[in-house]
C-alpha positions as CSV (number, residue, x, y, z in Angstrom):
1,X,-17.3,-40.3,24.9
2,X,-19.0,-42.3,22.2
3,X,-18.4,-46.1,21.8
4,X,-18.9,-47.5,18.3
5,X,-17.0,-50.8,18.8
6,X,-16.7,-52.2,22.2
7,X,-12.9,-52.1,23.1
8,X,-11.1,-55.2,24.1
9,X,-8.4,-55.3,26.8
10,X,-5.3,-53.5,25.8
11,X,-1.9,-53.0,27.4
12,X,-0.4,-49.9,25.6
13,X,-1.7,-46.6,24.2
14,X,0.0,-44.9,21.3
15,X,-0.6,-41.2,20.8
16,X,-0.4,-39.0,17.8
17,X,1.3,-35.7,18.9
18,X,0.4,-32.8,16.7
19,X,-3.2,-31.6,17.2
20,X,-3.9,-34.5,19.6
21,X,-1.8,-33.4,22.7
22,X,-1.6,-29.7,21.7
23,X,-2.8,-27.3,19.1
24,X,-0.1,-27.5,16.4
25,X,-1.5,-24.8,14.1
26,X,-0.1,-21.7,15.8
27,X,3.2,-23.5,16.4
28,X,3.7,-24.2,12.7
29,X,2.6,-20.7,11.8
30,X,5.2,-19.2,14.1
31,X,7.9,-21.6,12.9
32,X,7.2,-20.8,9.3
33,X,7.3,-17.0,10.0
34,X,10.6,-17.4,11.8
35,X,12.0,-19.4,8.9
36,X,10.8,-16.7,6.4
37,X,12.4,-14.0,8.5
38,X,15.7,-15.9,8.7
39,X,15.8,-16.5,5.0
40,X,15.1,-12.9,4.1
41,X,17.9,-11.7,6.4
42,X,20.5,-14.3,5.5
43,X,19.6,-14.9,1.9
44,X,18.1,-11.6,0.6
45,X,17.1,-13.0,-2.8
46,X,14.5,-15.1,-1.0
47,X,12.5,-11.9,-0.3
48,X,11.1,-12.5,-3.8
49,X,9.2,-15.5,-2.5
50,X,6.3,-15.8,-0.2
51,X,4.8,-18.9,1.6
52,X,2.8,-19.8,-1.5
53,X,5.9,-20.0,-3.6
54,X,7.7,-22.3,-1.2
55,X,4.5,-24.4,-0.9
56,X,4.2,-24.8,-4.7
57,X,7.9,-25.9,-4.8
58,X,7.3,-28.5,-2.1
59,X,4.3,-30.0,-4.0
60,X,6.4,-30.1,-7.2
61,X,9.1,-32.0,-5.3
62,X,6.5,-34.5,-4.1
63,X,5.6,-35.2,-7.7
64,X,9.2,-35.7,-8.7
65,X,10.2,-37.6,-5.5
66,X,7.2,-39.2,-3.8
67,X,9.3,-40.7,-1.0
68,X,9.7,-37.2,0.4
69,X,6.0,-37.3,1.5
70,X,7.2,-39.8,4.1
71,X,9.9,-37.7,5.7
72,X,8.9,-34.1,6.6
73,X,12.4,-33.2,7.6
74,X,14.0,-34.4,4.4
75,X,11.2,-32.7,2.4
76,X,11.8,-29.3,4.0
77,X,15.6,-29.6,3.5
78,X,15.1,-30.5,-0.2
79,X,12.6,-27.7,-0.6
80,X,15.0,-25.1,0.9
81,X,17.9,-26.3,-1.2
82,X,16.0,-26.4,-4.5
83,X,14.4,-23.0,-3.7
84,X,17.7,-21.3,-3.0
85,X,19.1,-22.7,-6.2
86,X,16.1,-21.4,-8.2
87,X,16.6,-18.0,-6.5
88,X,20.1,-17.8,-8.0
89,X,22.4,-19.0,-5.2
90,X,25.2,-21.4,-6.1
91,X,25.1,-25.1,-5.1
92,X,27.3,-24.8,-2.0
93,X,25.4,-21.7,-0.7
94,X,22.1,-23.4,-1.4
95,X,23.2,-26.6,0.5
96,X,24.5,-24.6,3.5
97,X,21.5,-22.3,3.5
98,X,19.1,-25.2,3.4
99,X,20.6,-26.8,6.4
100,X,20.7,-23.5,8.3
101,X,17.1,-22.8,7.4
102,X,16.0,-26.3,8.5
103,X,17.9,-25.9,11.8
104,X,16.2,-22.6,12.4
105,X,12.7,-24.0,11.6
106,X,13.2,-27.1,13.8
107,X,14.3,-24.9,16.7
108,X,11.1,-22.9,16.5
109,X,8.9,-25.8,15.6
110,X,9.6,-27.4,19.0
111,X,9.7,-24.1,21.0
112,X,6.7,-24.8,23.3
113,X,5.7,-27.0,26.2
114,X,2.8,-29.4,26.3
115,X,0.3,-28.2,28.9
116,X,0.5,-29.3,32.6
117,X,-3.0,-30.7,32.3
118,X,-2.0,-33.0,29.5
119,X,1.3,-34.0,31.1
120,X,-0.7,-34.9,34.3
121,X,-3.2,-37.0,32.3
122,X,-0.4,-38.9,30.6
123,X,1.4,-39.5,33.9
124,X,-1.8,-41.0,35.3
125,X,-2.3,-43.2,32.2
126,X,1.3,-44.3,32.4
127,X,0.6,-45.9,35.8
128,X,-1.8,-48.4,34.1
129,X,-0.6,-48.6,30.4
130,X,2.6,-48.4,28.4
131,X,2.7,-45.2,26.4
132,X,4.3,-44.5,23.1
133,X,4.1,-41.8,20.4
134,X,3.4,-42.3,16.6
135,X,3.5,-39.0,14.7
136,X,3.8,-37.9,11.0
137,X,5.5,-34.7,12.2
138,X,9.1,-33.9,13.2
139,X,8.6,-32.3,16.6
140,X,11.3,-33.0,19.2
141,X,9.2,-34.6,22.0
142,X,12.0,-34.2,24.5
143,X,12.0,-30.4,24.1
144,X,8.3,-30.0,24.5
145,X,8.0,-31.7,27.9
146,X,7.4,-35.3,26.9
147,X,10.8,-36.8,27.8
148,X,10.3,-39.7,30.1
149,X,6.5,-39.9,29.3
150,X,6.8,-42.2,26.3
151,X,8.9,-45.3,26.0
152,X,9.7,-44.1,22.4
153,X,8.3,-41.9,19.7
154,X,8.2,-43.0,16.0
155,X,8.5,-40.6,13.1
156,X,8.2,-41.5,9.3
157,X,11.3,-41.6,7.2
158,X,14.4,-43.9,7.3
159,X,12.4,-46.5,5.3
160,X,9.1,-46.1,7.2
161,X,6.0,-44.6,5.6
162,X,3.8,-42.1,7.3
163,X,0.4,-42.9,8.6
164,X,-2.1,-44.1,7.4
165,X,0.5,-46.7,6.2
166,X,0.5,-49.5,8.9
167,X,4.3,-49.6,9.0
168,X,4.8,-47.4,12.1
169,X,2.0,-49.2,14.0
170,X,3.6,-52.6,13.1
171,X,7.0,-51.2,14.3
172,X,5.5,-50.0,17.5
173,X,4.0,-53.4,18.2
174,X,7.4,-55.1,17.5
175,X,9.2,-52.7,19.8
176,X,6.6,-53.1,22.6
177,X,6.6,-56.9,22.1
178,X,2.8,-56.8,21.9
179,X,0.1,-57.9,19.4
180,X,-1.3,-55.0,17.4
181,X,-4.7,-55.6,18.9
182,X,-3.3,-54.9,22.4
183,X,-2.5,-51.3,21.4
184,X,-5.1,-48.5,21.6
185,X,-4.1,-45.6,19.2
186,X,-5.3,-42.1,20.0
187,X,-5.3,-39.4,17.3
188,X,-7.2,-36.5,15.7
189,X,-7.1,-37.6,12.0
190,X,-9.9,-39.9,10.7
191,X,-7.6,-41.1,7.9
192,X,-4.1,-41.1,9.3
193,X,-5.0,-42.2,12.8
194,X,-8.3,-44.1,12.7
195,X,-8.0,-45.7,9.3
196,X,-4.3,-46.3,9.6
197,X,-4.4,-47.9,13.1
198,X,-7.5,-50.0,12.3
199,X,-6.0,-51.4,9.1
200,X,-2.9,-52.2,11.0
201,X,-5.0,-54.1,13.6
202,X,-5.0,-51.6,16.5
203,X,-7.9,-50.4,18.5
204,X,-8.6,-46.7,18.1
205,X,-9.8,-43.5,19.8
206,X,-10.7,-40.6,17.6
207,X,-10.2,-37.1,19.0
208,X,-12.9,-35.0,17.2
209,X,-12.5,-32.1,17.0
210,X,-8.7,-31.9,17.2
211,X,-7.0,-30.3,20.1
212,X,-7.8,-26.6,20.1
213,X,-10.4,-27.1,17.3
214,X,-14.1,-26.2,17.5
215,X,-15.6,-27.9,14.5
216,X,-16.1,-31.6,14.3
217,X,-15.1,-33.6,11.3
218,X,-17.0,-36.3,9.5
219,X,-15.7,-39.8,9.2
220,X,-15.6,-41.2,5.7
221,X,-13.6,-44.3,6.4
222,X,-13.5,-46.9,9.2
223,X,-15.2,-46.3,12.5
224,X,-13.1,-45.7,15.6
225,X,-13.7,-47.9,18.6
226,X,-14.2,-44.7,20.6
227,X,-14.8,-41.0,19.8
228,X,-13.9,-38.3,22.2
229,X,-14.2,-34.5,22.0
230,X,-11.5,-33.7,24.6
231,X,-8.3,-35.6,25.3
232,X,-9.2,-35.3,29.0
233,X,-12.0,-37.8,28.4
234,X,-9.3,-40.4,28.4
235,X,-9.4,-40.3,32.2
236,X,-12.4,-42.6,31.8
237,X,-9.9,-45.3,30.8
238,X,-8.5,-45.2,34.3
């Protein structure tokens, strides 16, 4: 644990989820593969496209509709519908297929459990601090074993921008009834988590490298209050 800025007393800890409490990379790969298989079977024309084709379409949609960057679920739904239309399906089929594809992806995207070690750590921290989640992703925290661990989990969309925008941090403080400075945010991203939380007024812990990662990142923005290399080092807060 490295301390760059001496932390002040805090009452709540907010956690990023993906790559902070678990390694999200293999989970997303498996969910993407499951979605691709589903599309190829249910909508055979999609066999013409690979991951790169869908990715290019998603980035094109971001250019046309920048608000989709702040809602990963809406972005994937729009990508699937637009893609099925471009592949030659009619509007009704594309709409139905997009929703079915999204449902299939979401099912596999949350098809795992957070490790027992991490759950035990959070349970111990919960005895001393209020815990919440602030994530840019769309994982279902209840399905992955975090039900009852956090008071609430915030996702972007529905008018709230994703991190590093301060909007979700401000919302968390309002829901907790605490000043932003009384929240310690823990995350693996130097920009989304550290810069976002610090600009909002929170204290920060940077997990570097990310959960399951081996290579450390370099900070090009604001310094975190604390840097850790393993989420288990948070036990020192006890």
